[in-house]
DSSP file (Angstrom, degrees, kcal/mol; ACC not computed):
  #  RESIDUE AA STRUCTURE BP1 BP2  ACC     N-H-->O    O-->H-N    N-H-->O    O-->H-N    TCO  KAPPA ALPHA  PHI   PSI    X-CA   Y-CA   Z-CA
    1    1 A M              0   0    0      0, 0.0     2,-0.4     0, 0.0    31,-0.1   0.000 360.0 360.0 360.0 145.5  -12.1    3.5   -9.8
    2    2 A K        -     0   0    0      2,-0.0     2,-0.3    28,-0.0     3,-0.0  -0.712 360.0-173.1 -89.8 134.5   -8.7    5.0  -10.7
    3    3 A Y        -     0   0    0     -2,-0.4    25,-0.0     2,-0.2    29,-0.0  -0.908  29.5-134.8-123.2 154.1   -6.1    5.6   -8.0
    4    4 A K  S    S+     0   0    0     -2,-0.3     2,-0.4     2,-0.1    -1,-0.1   0.717  89.4  76.5 -79.6 -21.1   -2.8    7.3   -8.1
    5    5 A I        -     0   0    0     77,-0.0     2,-0.2     4,-0.0    -2,-0.2  -0.765  68.1-169.1 -92.1 136.1   -1.1    4.6   -6.1
    6    6 A K    >   -     0   0    0     -2,-0.4     3,-1.2     1,-0.1    19,-0.2  -0.653  33.0 -72.4-117.5 172.0   -0.4    1.3   -7.9
    7    7 A N  T 3  S+     0   0    0      1,-0.2    19,-0.2    -2,-0.2    -1,-0.1  -0.364 116.1  22.3 -63.0 146.0    0.7   -2.2   -7.0
    8    8 A R  T 3  S+     0   0    0     17,-2.0     2,-0.3     1,-0.3    -1,-0.2   0.678  89.0 140.0  66.8  22.5    4.3   -2.6   -5.9
    9    9 A D    <   -     0   0    0     -3,-1.2    16,-1.9    16,-0.0     2,-0.5  -0.702  58.5-116.3 -87.2 146.2    4.6    1.2   -4.9
   10   10 A Y  E     +A   24   0A   0     -2,-0.3    62,-2.5    14,-0.2     2,-0.3  -0.736  45.0 178.4 -80.1 127.1    6.5    2.1   -1.8
   11   11 A I  E     -AB  23  71A   0     12,-2.6    12,-2.0    -2,-0.5     2,-0.4  -0.844  24.7-142.2-128.5 164.2    4.1    3.7    0.6
   12   12 A I  E     -AB  22  70A   0     58,-2.9    58,-2.1    -2,-0.3     2,-0.4  -0.986  24.7-121.2-126.0 138.8    4.1    5.2    4.1
   13   13 A I  E     - B   0  69A   0      8,-2.1     7,-2.7    -2,-0.4    56,-0.2  -0.645  24.9-176.5 -80.2 130.7    1.2    4.8    6.6
   14   14 A T        +     0   0    0     54,-2.7     2,-0.3    -2,-0.4    55,-0.2   0.648  64.1  27.2-102.9 -18.8   -0.2    8.2    7.7
   15   15 A K  S    S+     0   0    0     53,-1.0     3,-0.3     3,-0.1    -1,-0.2  -0.972  91.3  35.0-142.3 155.1   -2.8    7.0   10.2
   16   16 A G  S >  S-     0   0    0     -2,-0.3     3,-1.3     1,-0.2    -3,-0.0  -0.465 100.6 -42.0 102.5-170.6   -3.5    4.2   12.6
   17   17 A K  T 3  S+     0   0    0      1,-0.3    -1,-0.2    -2,-0.1     0, 0.0   0.731 134.1  51.1 -71.4 -22.4   -1.4    1.9   14.8
   18   18 A D  T >  S+     0   0    0     -3,-0.3     3,-2.0     3,-0.1    -5,-0.3   0.047  78.8 156.5-100.2  24.6    1.3    1.4   12.1
   19   19 A K  T <   +     0   0    0     -3,-1.3    -5,-0.2     1,-0.3     3,-0.1  -0.255  65.0  18.1 -57.7 131.5    1.7    5.2   11.5
   20   20 A G  T 3  S+     0   0    0     -7,-2.7    -1,-0.3     1,-0.3     2,-0.2   0.314  91.3 129.3  91.9  -7.5    5.1    6.1   10.0
   21   21 A K    <   -     0   0    0     -3,-2.0    -8,-2.1    -8,-0.1     2,-0.4  -0.552  48.1-142.7 -83.5 148.5    6.0    2.6    8.8
   22   22 A I  E     +A   12   0A   0    -10,-0.2     2,-0.2    -2,-0.2   -10,-0.2  -0.901  34.0 138.3-113.7 136.6    7.1    2.0    5.2
   23   23 A S  E     -A   11   0A   0    -12,-2.0   -12,-2.6    -2,-0.4     2,-0.4  -0.853  46.6 -87.6-156.5-169.0    6.1   -1.0    3.0
   24   24 A I  E     -A   10   0A   0     -2,-0.2    13,-2.1   -14,-0.2     2,-0.3  -0.906  38.3-110.8-117.4 142.0    5.1   -2.1   -0.4
   25   25 A V  E     -D   36   0B   0    -16,-1.9   -17,-2.0    -2,-0.4    11,-0.2  -0.555  29.0-176.5 -71.9 128.6    1.5   -2.3   -1.8
   26   26 A K  E     -     0   0B   0      9,-3.0     2,-0.3     1,-0.4    10,-0.2   0.860  64.8 -11.2 -91.8 -45.0    0.4   -5.9   -2.3
   27   27 A N  E     -D   35   0B   0      8,-1.5     8,-2.8   -21,-0.1     2,-0.4  -0.985  53.8-148.6-158.5 145.5   -3.0   -5.4   -3.9
   28   28 A I  E     -D   34   0B   0     -2,-0.3     2,-0.3     6,-0.2     6,-0.2  -0.973  17.0-156.2-119.2 133.3   -5.5   -2.6   -4.4
   29   29 A F    >   -     0   0    0      4,-2.7     3,-1.4    -2,-0.4     4,-0.2  -0.720  26.6-115.8-108.8 160.1   -9.3   -3.3   -4.5
   30   30 A N  T 3  S+     0   0    0      1,-0.3    -1,-0.1    -2,-0.3    -2,-0.0   0.688 108.4  66.2 -69.1 -19.2  -12.0   -1.3   -6.2
   31   31 A N  T 3  S-     0   0    0      2,-0.1    -1,-0.3     1,-0.0     3,-0.1   0.304 122.7 -96.4 -88.4  12.2  -13.7   -0.4   -2.9
   32   32 A G  S <  S+     0   0    0     -3,-1.4    34,-2.8     1,-0.3     2,-0.3   0.630  83.3 130.6  88.1  14.8  -10.8    1.7   -1.8
   33   33 A K  E     - E   0  65B   0     32,-0.2    -4,-2.7    -4,-0.2     2,-0.4  -0.762  37.7-161.5-103.0 150.0   -9.1   -0.9    0.4
   34   34 A V  E     -DE  28  64B   0     30,-2.6    30,-2.1    -2,-0.3     2,-0.5  -0.985  11.4-146.6-132.7 138.6   -5.4   -1.8    0.1
   35   35 A L  E     -D   27   0B   0     -8,-2.8    -9,-3.0    -2,-0.4    -8,-1.5  -0.909  21.2-166.8-101.5 134.6   -3.4   -4.8    1.2
   36   36 A I  E >   -D   25   0B   0     26,-0.5     3,-1.3    -2,-0.5   -11,-0.2  -0.958  28.8 -99.8-126.1 139.8    0.2   -4.1    2.3
   37   37 A Y  T 3  S-     0   0    0    -13,-2.1   -13,-0.2    -2,-0.4     3,-0.1  -0.375  96.9 -16.1 -60.9 124.8    3.1   -6.5    3.0
   38   38 A N  T 3  S+     0   0    0      1,-0.2     2,-0.3    -2,-0.2    -1,-0.2   0.696 109.2 110.4  55.9  29.1    3.6   -7.3    6.7
   39   39 A L    <   +     0   0    0     -3,-1.3    23,-0.5     1,-0.2    -3,-0.3  -0.943  66.0  23.3-130.0 157.0    1.5   -4.3    8.0
   40   40 A N  S    S-     0   0    0     -2,-0.3    22,-1.9     1,-0.2     2,-0.4   0.940  80.2-170.6  55.3  53.1   -1.8   -4.2    9.8
   41   41 A I  E     -F   61   0C   0     20,-0.2     2,-0.3    -3,-0.2    20,-0.2  -0.607   7.8-175.9 -79.8 127.6   -1.5   -7.8   11.0
   42   42 A K  E     -F   60   0C   0     18,-3.2    18,-3.2    -2,-0.4     2,-0.5  -0.806  25.8-116.9-115.0 160.9   -4.5   -9.3   12.7
   43   43 A R  E     -F   59   0C   0     -2,-0.3     2,-0.5    16,-0.2    14,-0.0  -0.887  24.5-160.5-103.9 128.1   -4.8  -12.7   14.3
   44   44 A K  E     -F   58   0C   0     14,-3.0    14,-3.1    -2,-0.5     2,-0.6  -0.914   9.5-143.7-109.0 129.0   -7.2  -15.2   12.8
   45   45 A H  E     -F   57   0C   0     -2,-0.5     2,-0.4    12,-0.2    12,-0.2  -0.836  21.0-171.3 -94.4 119.9   -8.5  -18.2   14.8
   46   46 A L  E     -F   56   0C   0     10,-2.8    10,-2.3    -2,-0.6     2,-0.1  -0.924  14.4-136.0-115.7 135.6   -8.9  -21.3   12.7
   47   47 A K        -     0   0    0     -2,-0.4     2,-0.3     8,-0.2     7,-0.0  -0.389  33.8 -93.7 -79.7 163.3  -10.5  -24.5   13.7
   48   48 A V        +     0   0    0     -2,-0.1     2,-0.3     7,-0.1     5,-0.1  -0.633  52.6 170.1 -75.7 132.6   -9.1  -27.9   13.0
   49   49 A S        -     0   0    0      3,-0.8    -3,-0.0    -2,-0.3     0, 0.0  -0.954  42.5-125.4-140.4 161.8  -10.5  -29.5    9.8
   50   50 A K  S    S+     0   0    0     -2,-0.3    -1,-0.1     1,-0.1     3,-0.0   0.809 109.6  47.1 -76.1 -30.3   -9.7  -32.5    7.6
   51   51 A I  S    S+     0   0    0      1,-0.1     2,-0.5    -3,-0.0    -1,-0.1   0.949 110.0  51.9 -77.7 -50.8   -9.4  -30.4    4.4
   52   52 A K        -     0   0    0      1,-0.1    -3,-0.8     2,-0.1    -1,-0.1  -0.758  62.2-164.3 -91.3 130.1   -7.2  -27.6    5.8
   53   53 A K        +     0   0    0     -2,-0.5     2,-0.4    -5,-0.1    -1,-0.1   0.556  67.0  89.7 -86.1  -9.3   -4.0  -28.7    7.6
   54   54 A I        +     0   0    0     -7,-0.0     2,-0.3     2,-0.0    -5,-0.1  -0.756  51.7 151.8 -92.8 132.5   -3.6  -25.2    9.1
   55   55 A Y        +     0   0    0     -2,-0.4     2,-0.3    -7,-0.1    -8,-0.2  -0.975  28.5  49.0-152.3 164.3   -5.2  -24.5   12.5
   56   56 A G  E    S-F   46   0C   0    -10,-2.3   -10,-2.8    -2,-0.3     2,-0.7  -0.735 100.9 -21.8 106.5-156.8   -4.7  -22.4   15.6
   57   57 A I  E     -F   45   0C   0     -2,-0.3   -12,-0.2   -12,-0.2    -2,-0.1  -0.843  67.8-175.0 -95.7 116.8   -4.0  -18.6   15.8
   58   58 A I  E     -F   44   0C   0    -14,-3.1   -14,-3.0    -2,-0.7     2,-0.2  -0.940  24.2-125.4-119.4 129.0   -2.6  -17.4   12.5
   59   59 A P  E     -F   43   0C   0      0, 0.0     2,-0.4     0, 0.0   -16,-0.2  -0.524  34.7-178.5 -71.7 138.5   -1.3  -13.9   11.7
   60   60 A K  E     -F   42   0C   0    -18,-3.2   -18,-3.2    -2,-0.2     2,-0.3  -0.998  29.4-114.7-141.3 139.9   -3.0  -12.4    8.7
   61   61 A E  E     -F   41   0C   0     -2,-0.4     2,-0.2   -20,-0.2   -20,-0.2  -0.560  35.2-156.1 -73.3 135.7   -2.6   -9.1    6.8
   62   62 A N        -     0   0    0    -22,-1.9   -26,-0.5   -23,-0.5   -23,-0.1  -0.697  22.0 -89.2-111.6 165.2   -5.7   -6.9    7.0
   63   63 A Y        -     0   0    0     -2,-0.2     2,-0.4   -28,-0.1   -28,-0.2  -0.320  31.5-160.9 -72.9 153.1   -7.0   -4.2    4.7
   64   64 A I  E     -E   34   0B   0    -30,-2.1   -30,-2.6    -2,-0.0     2,-0.1  -0.988  27.9-109.6-128.5 141.8   -6.2   -0.5    5.1
   65   65 A N  E >   -E   33   0B   0     -2,-0.4     3,-1.8   -32,-0.2   -32,-0.2  -0.463  23.9-127.2 -69.5 143.1   -8.2    2.3    3.6
   66   66 A I  G >  S+     0   0    0    -34,-2.8     3,-1.0     1,-0.3    -1,-0.1   0.709 106.9  65.1 -67.7 -19.4   -6.4    4.0    0.7
   67   67 A S  G 3  S+     0   0    0    -35,-0.3    -1,-0.3     1,-0.2   -34,-0.1   0.651  94.2  61.4 -75.2 -13.7   -6.9    7.4    2.3
   68   68 A N  G <  S+     0   0    0     -3,-1.8   -54,-2.7   -54,-0.1   -53,-1.0   0.285  99.2  64.6 -96.2   9.5   -4.7    6.4    5.2
   69   69 A I  E <   -B   13   0A   0     -3,-1.0     2,-0.3   -56,-0.2   -56,-0.2  -0.902  58.2-168.5-128.6 159.3   -1.6    5.8    3.1
   70   70 A A  E     -B   12   0A   0    -58,-2.1   -58,-2.9    -2,-0.3     2,-0.1  -0.976  35.1 -94.8-141.9 154.3    0.6    8.1    1.0
   71   71 A I  E     -BC  11  80A   0      9,-0.6     9,-2.2    -2,-0.3     2,-0.5  -0.453  40.1-126.4 -71.2 143.5    3.4    7.4   -1.6
   72   72 A F  E     - C   0  79A   0    -62,-2.5     7,-0.2     7,-0.2   -62,-0.2  -0.803  12.0-150.7 -97.4 127.2    6.9    7.4   -0.1
   73   73 A N  E  >> - C   0  78A   0      5,-2.9     4,-1.8    -2,-0.5     5,-1.0  -0.863   4.5-165.2 -96.1 110.8    9.5    9.6   -1.7
   74   74 A P  T  45S+     0   0    0      0, 0.0    -1,-0.1     0, 0.0     5,-0.0   0.701  85.2  61.0 -71.3 -17.4   12.9    8.0   -1.3
   75   75 A Y  T  45S+     0   0    0      1,-0.2    -2,-0.0     3,-0.1     0, 0.0   0.840 121.3  21.8 -76.8 -33.5   14.8   11.3   -2.2
   76   76 A T  T  45S-     0   0    0     -3,-0.5    -1,-0.2     2,-0.2     3,-0.1   0.511  97.6-130.8-108.5  -8.5   13.2   13.3    0.6
   77   77 A N  T  <5S+     0   0    0     -4,-1.8     2,-0.3     1,-0.2    -5,-0.0   0.850  73.3 100.4  57.6  38.8   12.3   10.3    3.0
   78   78 A K  E   <S-C   73   0A   0     -5,-1.0    -5,-2.9    -7,-0.0    -1,-0.2  -0.884  82.8 -83.6-139.9 170.3    8.8   11.8    3.4
   79   79 A A  E     -C   72   0A   0     -2,-0.3     2,-0.3    -7,-0.2    -7,-0.2  -0.490  52.3-175.8 -72.3 150.0    5.3   11.3    2.2
   80   80 A D  E     -C   71   0A   0     -9,-2.2    -9,-0.6    -2,-0.2     2,-0.2  -0.907  23.4-113.6-144.0 168.5    4.6   13.0   -1.1
   81   81 A K        -     0   0    0     -2,-0.3    15,-2.1   -11,-0.1     2,-0.4  -0.672  29.1-125.6-102.5 162.7    1.8   13.8   -3.6
   82   82 A I  E     -G   95   0D   0     -2,-0.2     2,-0.3    13,-0.2    13,-0.2  -0.896  22.9-177.1-114.0 137.2    1.6   12.5   -7.2
   83   83 A K  E     -G   94   0D   0     11,-2.6    11,-2.3    -2,-0.4     2,-0.3  -0.841  16.1-136.4-121.9 164.3    1.3   14.5  -10.4
   84   84 A F  E     +G   93   0D   0     -2,-0.3     2,-0.3     9,-0.2     9,-0.2  -0.918  21.5 171.1-121.1 147.8    0.9   13.4  -14.0
   85   85 A K  E     -G   92   0D   0      7,-1.9     7,-3.3    -2,-0.3     2,-0.5  -0.982  30.6-119.7-149.0 157.6    2.5   14.6  -17.2
   86   86 A F  E     +G   91   0D   0     -2,-0.3     2,-0.5     5,-0.2     5,-0.2  -0.868  27.8 178.4-101.9 125.0    2.6   13.3  -20.8
   87   87 A V  E >  S-G   90   0D   0      3,-2.6     3,-1.7    -2,-0.5    -2,-0.0  -0.983  74.5 -18.2-127.3 118.4    6.0   12.6  -22.3
   88   88 A L  T 3  S-     0   0    0     -2,-0.5    -1,-0.1     1,-0.3     3,-0.1   0.856 128.9 -51.6  53.5  40.2    6.2   11.2  -25.9
   89   89 A G  T 3  S+     0   0    0      1,-0.2     2,-0.4     0, 0.0    -1,-0.3   0.480 115.9 112.5  80.9   2.7    2.5   10.3  -25.7
   90   90 A K  E <   -G   87   0D   0     -3,-1.7    -3,-2.6     2,-0.0     2,-0.6  -0.881  67.6-126.0-110.9 142.2    2.8    8.3  -22.4
   91   91 A K  E     -G   86   0D   0     -2,-0.4     2,-0.4    -5,-0.2    -5,-0.2  -0.758  32.9-170.4 -85.7 121.3    1.3    9.3  -19.1
   92   92 A I  E     -G   85   0D   0     -7,-3.3    -7,-1.9    -2,-0.6     2,-0.3  -0.926  15.9-138.7-119.9 137.1    4.0    9.4  -16.5
   93   93 A R  E     +G   84   0D   0     -2,-0.4     9,-2.2     9,-0.3     2,-0.3  -0.715  28.2 172.3 -89.4 142.8    3.7    9.8  -12.7
   94   94 A F  E     -GH  83 101D   0    -11,-2.3   -11,-2.6    -2,-0.3     7,-0.2  -0.981  37.2 -93.6-147.2 159.5    6.1   12.0  -10.8
   95   95 A F  E  >  -G   82   0D   0      5,-2.6     4,-1.4    -2,-0.3   -13,-0.2  -0.487  25.5-143.9 -73.5 140.0    6.6   13.4   -7.3
   96   96 A K  T  4 S+     0   0    0    -15,-2.1    -1,-0.1    -2,-0.2   -14,-0.1   0.855  93.2  54.4 -72.6 -35.1    5.1   16.8   -6.8
   97   97 A S  T  4 S+     0   0    0    -16,-0.3    -1,-0.2     1,-0.2   -15,-0.1   0.903 129.2   7.6 -71.4 -42.4    7.9   18.1   -4.4
   98   98 A N  T  4 S-     0   0    0      2,-0.1    -2,-0.2     0, 0.0    -1,-0.2   0.537  91.2-122.5-121.8  -8.0   11.0   17.5   -6.6
   99   99 A G     <  +     0   0    0     -4,-1.4     2,-0.2     1,-0.3    -3,-0.1   0.551  57.1 146.5  82.4   7.6    9.6   16.4  -10.0
  100  100 A F        -     0   0    0      1,-0.1    -5,-2.6    -6,-0.1    -1,-0.3  -0.512  52.9-105.5 -77.3 147.9   11.4   13.0  -10.2
  101  101 A N  B     -H   94   0D   0     -7,-0.2     2,-0.6    -2,-0.2    -7,-0.3  -0.389  27.5-121.7 -70.0 146.9    9.6   10.1  -12.0
  102  102 A I              0   0    0     -9,-2.2    -9,-0.3     1,-0.1    -1,-0.1  -0.811 360.0 360.0 -90.0 125.6    8.1    7.4  -10.0
  103  103 A I              0   0    0     -2,-0.6    -1,-0.1     0, 0.0    -2,-0.0   0.425 360.0 360.0 -95.2 360.0    9.6    4.0  -10.9
């Protein structure tokens, strides 16, 4: 499925315990889930094993639904919507509020 948010976009969380925090998209999955750097941290309990040297309680990033995030506009410091336009045969994303291109 196509989404307007891409990897390495600056986003802002709109719902949940991390509401209002700003971060970068790490990965987007086809089922509408998103991994975000250092947000929605859960604790994973791992047993001791001979193969894995890591054990104990380990912090791990958890998924967030893509409907709970919005792209962050650095010019207005707020969440914004995305529009598309064609320039010289290329499809370009830009912010709806002020019309600047998304880099």
